C-alpha positions, 0 to 999 in steps of 0.5 A: 838193884831196881825191879821186883827183886830189889823191891822185895829185898828192900821191903823185907829189910824195912820190916826187919830193921823197923820192926813193922807195926806202922807204915814205913817206906824206903828207897835205895838209889844207885848206879844200878837203878832205884828200888822203892818199897812201901810197907803198911801203906800204898806207894803214894801215901805221903809222910811228914819229912820233918827236918829233912825240909832243912836240907831242902832249904839248904839247897834253895840257899845255895841256889840263891847264891848261884843266882846272885839273889843273896850272899852269905853276908846278906843280913835278915833285916835286909829281907825281912821286916825286923826293924832294929831287933838283934836278929836283923843283923844275923847273916844268911850264911850263919843261919845255913850252918847253924852258927847264928846264935839263935835259940832252937825256938823263940821264948815267945813261942812258949816251947815248954807249954807246946811240948806238954800239949804235944805229949799230953794231947798230940797237939801240933806245937807249930802253926804260926804264919810268917807274921806271927813268926816275925813278931816272936823273932823281934823279941829274941836275944842272940847267944854266942855264934857257936854251932847250935841247931835252930829250928827258928834259924831255918824258918827265918832262912827259908822265908828270907830266901823267898822274900829275896825271890819275891815269892812265898816259901811254898811257891819257892819250893814248888817253882825251884824243886817240885816242878823242875825235878818232877817230884809230884807229891812234895808239898807244904800244907799251911794247915790240916785242910791242905793235906792231900788224899793219902796223907798219913796220920802219924803216931807215937811209938805206942800207936797214939795219933798225933796232929799233923805238923802244919803251919806257914812259918814251919815250912822251911824247917820242917813242914814238907810232906812227900811220898817215897817216889818223890823222895827217891827222885830228889835223892837221884837228883842230889846224886847226879847234880841236877837238883838246884843248889847241890853245893849245899851238900859240901861241908864248909865248917865243923859242926858237932864232934866228928861232923861237918856241915854245909848248908844244913847237910851234915857229913860224917864218917861211917865205917869206910864211907863218907856219908852226907845226910839229914834226918827228921822227926815230928810228932808222929813221923821220922825220916832219914836221907843219906848219900854216899856221894863217892859211890853215887848211892843214896837211901831214904827211909820214911816212917809214920811213927815216932820211931827212929829210922836212922839205924835203918838208913845207915844199914841200908846205905852200908849193906846193899845187896850185890847188883 
């Protein structure tokens, strides 16, 4: 469905599904080609992909397993300087499937104060470097190892994988994802100064601007920015198996009701389809990447506003035009 016809259809569907009023971009990838459309911004505008970054960290984890750099049983304390903190004994396999017992955020990060600053002033609730993240992690108390979504867990997983490879998480993404897959604009700004020309400013549903969510610590859980072309190429690589660590897509344990999880990636049934996906949300952006692996098709939707695009993503994946 590539070409101008497919792109016009996609642009029309994006407007109809999201209501417009803010920049939104989408891509539909399949055996018949790739259609990419951008509404309200140029095609090279980049968005915060939020927790879809966790999916990237899941790929890097599965790739590190294949390389023999780590095992599912490798403990955080073997890779990061956590001393005798309880978190030192948490395994990478538990982190990758959100079964580590870690909270969503450490109490030392004062999440309620940050939430208020985000709501009242649009402030970035993140921004720590890795050293500050580790300081916060040393005070964390572990809960039961049950399914529990954790931003902290994926921050630690990503930085542990980088340590195992002898590099930083930013360089790990560049060396194993961005460069080999030729993604181009797919990067991790450590601060506002690291934003590239064309980086969009996210807004609330009512159009209030939000600070960019940047920070070295945040990267593996939600710090990647990308344009729609890069996300389309990543989706194609996930479908054809050329992306590193695609075993991350395979579900291994139950997660929430009706879903299973691989390394970050969630699998569920929608109508008669099995969909593998991850979505994301930051202060001013929303994202969705979903795959129908049996049909070799995938969809990405990115929005520069705090408006969910999950419905749009599912609709595009299940209601494509005839090729």
